[in-house]
C-alpha positions in Angstrom: 112.3 115.2 100.3 113.1 112.8 97.5 110.5 109.8 97.5 109.5 106.9 95.7 106.3 106.0 95.9 105.0 102.2 94.7 101.0 102.3 94.3 101.0 105.4 92.8 98.0 104.6 90.3 95.1 103.7 93.9 93.0 106.1 95.3 95.3 106.6 98.4 98.2 106.6 96.0 96.9 109.5 93.7 95.8 111.9 96.9 99.4 111.3 98.2 101.1 111.8 95.1 99.2 115.2 94.6 99.7 116.4 98.5 103.2 116.0 98.6 103.8 117.8 95.0 101.5 120.7 97.2 104.1 120.7 100.2 107.8 120.6 97.8 108.6 117.0 98.0 110.3 115.7 95.0 108.6 112.5 93.9 109.6 109.0 91.6 106.0 107.3 91.2 106.0 103.8 90.4 103.4 102.3 88.3 103.0 99.3 86.2 101.1 101.0 84.1 103.4 104.6 84.1 100.2 106.3 81.4 97.7 105.4 84.5 100.2 108.0 85.9 98.2 111.8 85.0 99.3 114.0 87.5 101.8 116.5 86.2 104.2 118.4 87.8 107.8 119.8 87.7 108.8 117.8 90.5 107.4 114.3 89.3 108.9 111.8 87.6 107.1 108.0 86.9 108.9 104.7 85.5 107.7 101.9 85.1 108.2 98.2 87.9 105.8 95.7 89.4 106.3 95.4 93.2 105.8 91.4 92.4 108.9 91.6 90.3 111.9 92.5 92.2 113.7 92.9 88.6 111.5 95.7 87.6 112.4 97.4 90.4 115.2 99.6 91.0 115.1 102.9 93.6 117.6 105.9 93.4 120.2 106.1 95.6 119.8 109.5 96.3 115.9 108.6 97.8 115.1 109.7 101.1 112.1 107.3 101.7 110.5 105.0 100.2 106.5 104.8 100.4 104.1 101.1 99.7 100.9 101.9 99.0 100.3 99.1 96.8 97.8 96.7 98.1 95.9 94.2 97.2 93.2 93.8 94.5 90.3 91.3 93.5 92.3 90.3 90.9 95.6 90.9 91.8 98.2 88.5 93.3 97.1 87.8 97.8 100.7 88.3 98.4 101.2 91.9 97.7 102.1 92.9 101.1 104.6 89.6 102.1 106.2 89.3 98.4 106.1 92.9 97.2 107.3 94.4 100.2 110.4 92.3 100.3 111.2 92.9 96.8 111.1 97.0 97.2 113.2 96.0 100.5 116.0 94.4 98.2 115.8 97.8 95.7 116.5 99.9 98.5 119.1 97.6 100.1 121.0 97.7 96.7 120.5 101.7 96.3 121.3 102.1 100.3 117.9 103.5 101.5 116.6 102.9 104.7 113.2 105.1 105.4 109.9 103.2 104.8 106.5 103.3 105.3 104.3 100.4 104.3 100.3 100.7 104.3 98.5 97.9 105.1 95.3 97.4 106.7 93.8 98.1 110.2 92.3 94.6 111.3 94.8 93.5 114.0 93.1 93.8 117.5 94.6 96.1 120.0 95.1 96.8 123.5 92.6 99.9 123.0 89.7 97.9 120.7 86.3 98.7 122.7 84.2 95.6 122.4 82.4 96.5 119.5 85.7 97.4 117.3 86.6 94.0 118.7 84.3 91.8 117.5 83.8 93.7 113.9 87.2 93.4 112.9 87.3 89.7 113.9 83.7 89.4 111.8 85.5 91.4 109.1 88.5 89.3 108.7 86.5 86.2 108.8 84.0 87.0 105.9 85.7 89.5 103.6 89.5 89.9 104.7 90.9 87.0 105.4 93.7 86.6 102.9 95.0 90.3 103.1 94.7 90.3 107.0 97.1 87.1 107.1 98.9 88.6 104.4 99.9 91.4 106.5 100.6 89.8 109.6 102.7 87.8 107.3 104.5 91.1 106.2 104.7 92.4 110.1 106.1 89.4 111.0 108.6 89.5 108.9 109.4 93.0 108.9 110.2 93.7 112.7 113.4 91.5 111.7 114.4 93.7 109.2 117.5 96.7 109.7 115.4 99.0 108.0 113.8 102.7 109.5 110.6 101.4 108.5 107.0 102.0 109.6 103.3 100.0 109.0 100.1 102.7 109.0 97.1 100.6 109.2 94.3 102.6 108.8 90.7 101.2 109.2 87.3 101.4 106.4 88.5 103.7 103.7 86.0 106.4 103.0 86.5 108.7 99.7 85.6 111.6 101.2 86.9 114.8 101.1 89.5 115.6 103.8 88.5 116.9 107.0 92.1 117.7 109.0 91.7 115.8 111.8 91.9 112.4 113.1 93.8 110.2 115.5 96.7 108.1 115.2 98.5 105.3 118.2 101.8 103.6 117.9 101.6 100.1 118.6 97.6 99.9 118.9 94.5 100.7 117.6 92.7 104.0 117.4 90.2 103.2 120.2 86.6 103.6 118.1 88.3 104.3 115.2 86.0 102.8 112.1 87.0 104.5 109.4 88.9 107.0 107.7 89.6 109.3 104.2 91.7 108.2 102.0 93.3 112.4 101.7 93.7 112.3 105.6 95.3 108.7 105.6 97.5 110.2 102.5 98.4 113.0 105.1 99.2 110.9 108.3 101.5 109.2 105.8 103.3 112.5 105.3 103.6 113.2 109.0 104.9 110.1 109.6 107.6 110.1 107.5 110.2 112.5 109.0 109.8 111.2 112.3 112.0 109.1 114.3 109.9 108.4 116.8 107.8 105.7 114.6 110.1 104.3 113.4 110.4 100.1 113.7 106.5 100.8 114.9 102.9 100.6 113.1 100.9 103.5 113.4 96.8 102.5 113.2 95.2 105.9 111.7 91.5 106.6 112.3 88.4 109.3 112.8 
């Protein structure tokens, strides 16, 4: 596939790009600071762009899919999901690209939550992730009305650990008891979701 990736310089973005290239995909990485993309590969192109500035975004018409891995930073805007994704979607519309995978966070409660899992999410949302959680809610509400073939992948706590190669997923629900996922396995899950039409217009939670 020919992929356009936003959030290319983050921890998950770097791992996703490296794995996508290993699997033979062609990747265009979009970054505010292109020099921060250090991966070197014949199948990788790097362009400048900021998801919070619609005028800087352009997607090639022959792109097969767009992957949005940008996330909120302590010093960055708190609405990277609810404002950044619509900016990217506008660029997709202009290019005629229909497939979008967005990675947000797994702080929403679901029917399969265990009691400790549900309570942990409530505490984390209240004390640490109130703004990202609210922005995630706004995004999901907005994207459900989009005609795109979208998927929102929702991981819980991210770990900087080696890939295990084994994890669980749940469509339109949480992963029961799942409280963490390594960034490498999250990157792999996004690559597995991309070509899967059964995930179109659904949320997919991923966790160990």
